[in-house]
C-alpha positions in Angstrom: 17.9 7.9 20.7 14.4 8.2 22.3 14.2 11.8 21.1 14.9 10.7 17.5 12.3 7.9 17.7 9.7 10.3 19.0 10.4 12.8 16.2 10.1 10.0 13.6 6.7 8.9 15.0 5.4 12.5 15.1 6.6 13.5 11.6 7.0 10.4 9.3 9.1 11.1 6.3 7.3 12.0 3.1 8.0 10.0 0.0 9.7 11.9 -2.8 8.1 10.7 -6.1 10.4 9.9 -8.9 9.6 8.5 -12.4 5.9 7.8 -12.7 5.4 6.3 -16.2 2.0 6.0 -17.9 0.0 7.3 -15.0 -1.1 10.6 -13.6 1.7 12.4 -11.7 1.0 13.1 -8.0 2.5 15.2 -5.3 0.8 13.2 -2.5 2.9 11.5 0.1 2.4 7.9 0.9 1.7 9.0 4.5 -0.8 11.7 3.6 -4.0 11.8 5.7 -3.3 8.8 7.9 -6.5 7.9 9.6 -7.2 6.7 13.1 -9.3 3.7 13.7 -12.6 5.5 13.8 -15.3 3.2 12.5 -17.1 6.1 11.0 -14.3 6.6 8.5 -15.2 3.3 6.8 -18.6 4.8 5.8 -19.2 7.3 3.1 -22.6 8.7 2.2 -23.3 8.9 -1.6 -25.9 11.2 -3.2 -28.9 10.0 -5.1 -27.3 10.0 -8.5 -24.3 8.1 -7.3 -26.6 5.6 -5.5 -28.4 5.0 -8.8 -25.2 4.3 -10.6 -24.2 1.8 -8.0 -27.6 0.1 -8.0 -27.4 -0.3 -11.7 -24.0 -1.9 -11.5 -25.0 -4.2 -8.7 -28.2 -5.3 -10.6 -25.9 -6.7 -13.4 -23.6 -8.7 -11.1 -23.9 -12.3 -10.0 -22.5 -13.6 -6.8 -18.9 -14.6 -7.3 -18.3 -12.0 -10.2 -14.7 -10.9 -10.6 -14.8 -7.1 -10.0 -11.4 -6.5 -11.6 -13.2 -6.8 -15.0 -16.0 -4.4 -14.0 -15.7 -0.7 -14.9 -16.4 1.2 -11.6 -17.4 4.9 -11.2 -14.7 7.3 -10.2 -16.3 8.4 -7.0 -15.5 5.0 -5.3 -11.9 5.0 -6.6 -8.9 6.1 -4.6 -7.0 8.8 -6.4 -3.8 6.8 -6.7 -2.8 3.5 -8.2 -2.0 0.2 -6.6 1.7 0.7 -7.3 1.7 3.8 -5.1 -0.6 2.3 -2.4 2.0 -0.5 -1.8 4.3 2.2 -0.3 2.0 2.4 2.7 4.0 -0.6 4.1 7.3 1.2 4.0 5.9 4.5 5.4 6.5 3.9 9.1 10.3 3.9 9.5 10.4 3.3 13.3 8.9 -0.1 12.7 11.0 -1.0 9.7 14.6 0.3 10.1 15.5 -1.2 13.5 14.6 -4.8 12.4 18.1 -6.0 11.4 19.4 -4.9 14.8 17.1 -7.1 16.9 19.2 -10.1 18.0 16.5 -12.3 19.5 14.8 -14.3 16.7 11.4 -14.4 18.3 11.4 -10.6 19.0 12.6 -10.0 15.5 9.7 -12.1 14.2 7.2 -10.1 16.3 8.8 -6.8 15.1 8.4 -7.9 11.4 4.7 -8.7 12.0 4.3 -5.2 13.7 6.0 -3.6 10.6 3.6 -5.4 8.2 0.5 -4.4 10.2 1.6 -0.8 10.5 0.8 -0.1 6.8 -2.9 -1.0 7.0 -4.0 2.1 9.0 -3.2 4.5 6.1 -6.4 4.8 4.0 -8.7 7.3 2.4 -12.0 8.1 4.0 -14.7 5.6 3.2 -14.0 2.4 1.4 -12.0 3.1 -1.8 -10.5 1.0 -4.5 -7.1 2.1 -5.9 -6.8 2.7 -9.6 -5.7 -0.3 -11.7 -2.2 0.4 -13.2 -1.8 -0.2 -16.9 0.5 -3.0 -18.1 4.1 -1.8 -17.9 3.3 1.2 -15.7 6.0 2.0 -13.2 6.2 4.0 -10.0 9.4 5.0 -8.2 10.4 7.2 -5.3 12.5 7.4 -2.2 12.3 8.4 1.5 14.7 10.7 3.3 15.0 9.3 6.9 15.8 11.4 10.0 19.2 9.7 10.4 20.3 11.0 7.0 19.8 7.7 5.1 17.4 6.8 2.3 15.0 4.1 1.3 14.4 3.4 -2.4 11.2 2.0 -4.0 10.6 0.7 -7.6 7.4 -0.9 -8.8 5.9 -2.1 -12.1 2.6 -3.5 -13.2 3.7 -6.9 -14.6 0.3 -8.3 -15.5 -3.1 -6.6 -16.3 -5.5 -9.6 -16.2 -5.2 -10.9 -13.6 -3.7 -7.7 -12.1 -0.2 -8.2 -10.6 2.1 -5.5 -9.1 5.8 -6.3 -8.5 7.9 -4.1 -6.3 11.4 -3.7 -4.8 12.4 -1.7 -1.7 15.9 -1.2 -0.3 17.4 0.8 2.6 21.2 0.1 1.9 22.5 1.8 5.1 20.1 -0.4 7.2 20.8 -3.6 5.3 17.2 -4.1 4.4 15.8 -5.3 1.1 12.2 -6.3 0.2 11.0 -8.0 -3.0 7.4 -8.6 -3.5 4.4 -9.3 -5.8 0.9 -8.3 -5.0 -2.1 -9.9 -6.7 -5.3 -8.2 -5.5 -8.7 -9.9 -6.1 -12.2 -8.7 -5.4 -15.5 -10.6 -5.7 -19.1 -9.7 -5.5 -20.7 -11.8 -2.7 -24.3 -10.9 -3.2 -24.8 -8.2 -0.6 -21.2 -7.3 0.0 -17.8 -7.2 -1.7 -14.8 -9.4 -0.7 -11.3 -8.0 -1.2 -8.4 -10.5 -1.1 -4.7 -9.5 -1.2 -2.7 -12.4 -2.5 1.0 -12.5 -3.3 4.4 -12.8 -1.6 7.0 -10.6 -0.1 10.6 -11.6 0.8 12.4 -9.5 3.3 16.2 -9.8 3.6 18.6 -8.6 6.3 22.1 -8.6 4.8 23.8 -8.4 8.2 22.2 -11.7 9.2 22.1 -13.5 5.9 18.5 -14.4 6.4 15.1 -13.7 4.8 
């Protein structure tokens, strides 16, 4: 119903954390502190000492350097790992759960694109890099949805260099399954940093026998 949809948008379900192996435990929700598209939130002022640390690191880098092999100071790191950050893409249920019920294939394609883009607005203030999970680290959890159903999430760091995070999501009652692998890359470009999200995600709708 429209009332249920409005409630979902106003109070998105928080993720309940399960087993979090080889990493710091956290009580944060994957939807905590969602940010509006205020350009000022992409800027964070650092103090003199922090600026000196960054200047020293930059002075040792050459254009094209792989930043995944560079030890970065904690003040520019997001306080959660990449395995947890992936849950942003499952954190807006009103764009995800209705997908298998859309009959028109073009509208279903548009809705899948909308679902994918919805996860990018959740970010910490400033420009932050998530923590690199250690090899074999796992992160699991689930969402309780307003209609009484659940969505389940399991992820594991399957490669350290280069970093690769593999994940699985399923909402059985809604006939949705997502399998994916994310391979983030970052390079120093001289006067800026480029961040590239490579990988693949396969979404399946069991009621339509398609992916």
